[in-house]
C-alpha positions in Angstrom: -11.0 21.0 67.3 -14.2 21.9 65.5 -17.4 23.7 66.4 -15.9 26.9 67.7 -18.0 29.3 69.8 -19.9 31.9 67.9 -21.0 35.1 69.6 -20.2 33.6 73.0 -22.6 30.7 72.5 -22.1 27.0 71.7 -25.0 26.5 69.3 -24.0 23.7 66.9 -25.4 20.9 69.0 -28.9 20.7 70.6 -29.0 20.8 74.4 -29.3 17.4 76.0 -32.6 17.0 77.9 -32.5 15.6 81.4 -35.0 14.8 84.0 -32.9 16.2 86.9 -31.6 12.8 88.0 -28.0 12.1 88.5 -27.4 9.3 85.9 -25.1 6.4 86.3 -22.1 6.1 84.0 -24.1 3.8 81.7 -27.0 6.2 81.6 -24.9 9.1 80.6 -22.3 7.2 78.6 -23.6 8.2 75.2 -25.3 11.3 73.7 -28.3 10.7 71.4 -26.0 10.6 68.3 -23.9 7.8 69.8 -21.0 10.0 70.8 -19.9 9.7 74.5 -21.5 12.6 76.2 -18.3 13.4 78.2 -16.4 13.9 74.9 -19.1 16.3 73.8 -18.7 18.2 77.1 -15.0 18.4 76.5 -15.6 20.0 73.2 -18.1 22.4 74.7 -15.5 23.4 77.3 -12.7 23.7 74.7 -14.8 25.8 72.3 -15.9 28.3 74.9 -12.9 28.5 77.2 -9.9 27.7 75.1 -10.5 29.0 71.6 -8.5 28.4 68.4 -4.7 27.9 68.7 -2.8 27.5 65.5 0.4 26.3 67.1 -1.3 23.6 69.2 -3.5 22.6 66.3 -0.4 22.3 64.1 1.4 20.2 66.8 -1.6 17.8 66.8 -1.7 17.6 63.0 2.0 17.1 62.6 2.1 14.4 65.3 -0.7 12.5 63.6 1.0 12.9 60.2 4.2 11.5 61.6 2.4 8.4 62.9 2.6 9.2 66.6 -0.1 7.6 68.8 -3.0 9.9 69.6 -2.4 9.7 73.4 -1.5 13.3 74.2 -3.5 15.1 76.9 -6.8 16.6 75.8 -6.8 20.4 75.2 -8.7 21.2 78.5 -6.2 19.0 80.3 -3.3 20.9 78.7 -4.9 24.1 79.9 -5.1 22.7 83.4 -1.3 21.9 83.3 -0.7 25.5 82.1 -2.8 26.9 85.0 -0.9 24.7 87.5 2.4 26.2 86.2 1.0 29.7 86.5 -0.6 29.2 89.9 2.5 27.6 91.4 4.8 30.3 90.0 7.0 27.6 88.5 10.2 28.7 86.8 11.5 25.3 85.9 9.6 22.2 84.7 10.7 18.6 84.2 8.5 16.5 81.9 8.9 12.8 81.8 7.4 11.7 78.4 7.4 14.2 75.6 5.6 12.4 72.7 4.9 15.2 70.2 5.4 18.1 72.6 1.7 19.0 72.9 1.7 19.1 76.8 5.2 20.6 76.6 3.9 23.6 74.7 1.0 24.2 77.1 3.3 24.2 80.1 6.3 26.1 78.5 4.0 29.0 77.5 3.2 29.6 81.2 6.9 30.0 82.3 8.2 33.4 83.2 11.1 35.0 81.4 14.3 32.9 81.8 12.1 29.9 82.7 13.0 26.5 81.3 11.5 23.1 80.6 13.4 19.9 80.2 11.5 17.0 78.6 12.6 13.4 78.5 11.7 11.2 75.5 12.7 7.6 74.8 11.9 7.5 71.1 14.2 9.6 68.8 11.5 10.1 66.2 9.0 11.3 68.8 11.6 13.7 70.1 12.3 15.0 66.6 8.6 15.7 66.0 8.4 17.4 69.4 11.3 19.7 68.7 9.7 20.7 65.4 6.4 21.4 67.1 8.1 23.4 69.9 9.9 25.4 67.2 6.6 26.2 65.4 5.3 27.4 68.8 8.3 29.7 69.2 9.6 27.9 72.3 12.9 26.4 71.2 14.8 28.7 73.5 12.7 27.6 76.5 12.4 23.8 75.9 15.1 21.2 75.8 14.1 17.7 74.7 16.5 14.9 75.8 16.5 11.5 74.1 17.0 8.2 75.9 15.6 6.0 78.7 14.1 8.3 81.3 15.4 6.4 84.3 19.0 6.7 83.1 18.4 10.3 82.2 17.0 11.1 85.7 19.9 9.3 87.4 22.3 11.4 85.3 20.5 14.6 86.2 20.8 13.9 89.9 24.4 13.0 89.5 25.0 16.3 87.7 23.3 18.3 90.4 20.4 19.5 88.2 17.3 21.0 89.7 15.4 21.6 91.8 12.5 21.7 89.5 9.3 23.5 90.5 7.0 21.2 88.7 7.3 17.7 87.4 4.8 16.2 85.0 5.0 12.4 84.6 3.3 11.0 81.5 5.5 8.1 80.3 5.4 4.3 80.6 3.2 3.5 83.5 5.3 0.5 84.6 7.9 2.8 86.1 5.6 5.4 87.7 6.8 4.7 91.2 10.4 4.9 90.1 9.7 8.2 88.3 8.2 9.5 91.5 11.3 8.5 93.5 13.6 10.3 91.1 11.3 13.3 91.0 11.6 13.7 94.8 15.4 13.9 94.3 15.0 16.6 91.7 12.5 18.8 93.5 12.3 20.9 96.7 9.7 21.7 99.3 6.8 23.4 97.6 7.3 21.7 94.2 4.4 20.0 92.4 4.4 16.5 91.0 1.6 15.6 88.6 1.2 12.1 87.3 -1.2 11.3 84.4 -3.3 8.3 83.6 -3.7 6.9 87.1 -7.3 5.5 87.0 -7.1 3.6 83.7 -10.9 3.1 83.3 -11.1 1.8 86.9 -8.5 -0.9 86.3 -6.4 0.5 89.1 -8.8 -1.4 91.5 -7.7 -4.8 90.0 -5.3 -6.2 92.6 -4.7 -9.3 90.6 -4.1 -7.5 87.3 -1.2 -8.7 85.2 -1.1 -5.5 83.1 2.2 -3.8 83.6 0.6 -0.3 83.5 -1.9 -1.2 86.2 0.7 -2.8 88.3 3.0 0.2 87.9 0.1 2.6 88.8 -0.8 0.6 91.9 2.8 0.8 93.0 2.7 4.5 92.5 -0.3 4.8 94.8 1.4 2.6 97.4 4.5 4.7 97.2 2.5 7.9 97.6 0.7 6.6 100.6 3.9 5.7 102.3 5.9 8.8 101.5 5.9 11.3 104.4 7.4 14.1 102.3 4.4 14.3 100.0 0.9 15.6 100.3 -1.1 14.0 97.5 -4.5 13.4 96.1 -5.9 11.9 92.9 -8.9 13.1 90.8 -10.9 10.9 88.5 -11.8 12.3 85.1 -14.1 11.4 82.2 -13.7 13.1 78.8 -12.4 12.6 75.3 -9.7 10.4 76.8 -12.1 8.1 78.5 -12.3 7.3 82.2 -9.0 8.1 83.8 -7.4 10.5 86.3 -4.3 12.2 87.6 -2.3 12.6 90.8 -1.3 16.0 92.2 1.3 16.0 95.0 3.1 18.8 96.8 6.6 18.1 98.0 7.1 18.9 101.7 4.6 16.7 103.5 1.0 17.1 104.8 -0.2 20.7 105.2 
């Protein structure tokens, strides 16, 4: 991240003039310099509310140097995950999809003493980079990264009697989102949170006839959520440095 706050003010970019109208997405899509305005807003939030973080910046740089795709959550989204862990009082976290461990670090930092986080990663190279990043953040004793197909790992966890987990964060292949939700329900308890990322996909979730496996999987997730009496859920659209997307938050235990 660049353009840190100085003296409590974000002064490196001129204020964007408005006429008081609520613009359409097309009208507000780009700032005068051609940068999407919501990406600029993300940077403004990050600079004023998050501040520098050597361990997280190192994780981002190391992941990029290792050739991992730049698809980790944005910093302000990572902070949201951390706040959800703190607000829920979670002591155990299950993460489905590790990548380079960026979101892992955010969440693990919020755990109380003796808390633990288990993260599932399909790709051995991604898992290795994640372990290194977690170690740099000083969280190796808190985080366990397991390598292999997530569905098989989840089945093994249920068979072994693991859990319940207080919070589950799903950010893996979208094709199996509904399956991950089903296994999450078997590894949680009433009051647990389930968070699923990337559920709007630029609005593509509306495309009933889509042949994209990620869209099909995400629509299956919503259908599963709507039919599950043991969950109370909502979804929130987002715009930001990661584009137009959104996430699901569900509480295990049924409607309030």
